[in-house]
C-alpha positions, 0 to 999 in steps of 0.5 A, a space after each residue: 351668534 352674537 346677540 345684540 341686547 338693548 339696555 332697558 330703562 328703569 320705568 319700563 323695567 318696573 312694568 314687568 313683575 318677574 324677570 328670568 335669565 336666558 339660562 333659566 329660560 333655557 331650563 324652562 323651555 328644555 333647550 340650550 341657551 343658544 336656542 334661546 338666543 336664536 328665538 330672540 334673534 328671530 323675534 320669538 322672544 325679546 331679551 334686554 339688559 337690566 341694570 346689575 344683571 350680567 346676562 340678558 333677561 326676559 319677562 318670565 310670563 313669556 314662557 308657560 308650561 315649558 313653551 313660549 306663550 302661543 301668540 307671542 312670537 307673532 306679536 313680537 314679529 309684528 311689533 318689530 316690523 312696525 319699528 319697535 325695538 325690544 324695550 318698546 315692545 316690552 313697554 307696549 306689551 305690559 302697558 294697560 289698554 282699556 280696550 282689552 281690558 288689561 295689558 296685551 301680555 295678559 290678553 295673550 296669556 289668556 288666549 286672546 292673542 288674535 285680538 292683540 295681534 290685530 292691535 300690533 298690526 295696526 301699529 305698522 300703518 
């Protein structure tokens, strides 16, 4: 499978505190790199090309306790359905939202993924 990966802009790249390679994501998830690529293809994860990196990268917060954050795959699917590309999805997830409070990804990590998915779903209308 060929993975189409979008180049991220510096402003969006700075929103993410820690990035990991697909190889590191595979180690943390205890799966193959091919499986991580499939997760990206299926909108369960999102990967982007960062300047100076040879391998696509994903935000480290997307994986916790050896699993993809609960609620993240559904949110990424909703964002993709709303027409968001990987960079726009990352920007949306990591941009502060006063109504949450914090960022959507912080809310997902705190277990408030249903609330975030409602917001993502509304983007499609």
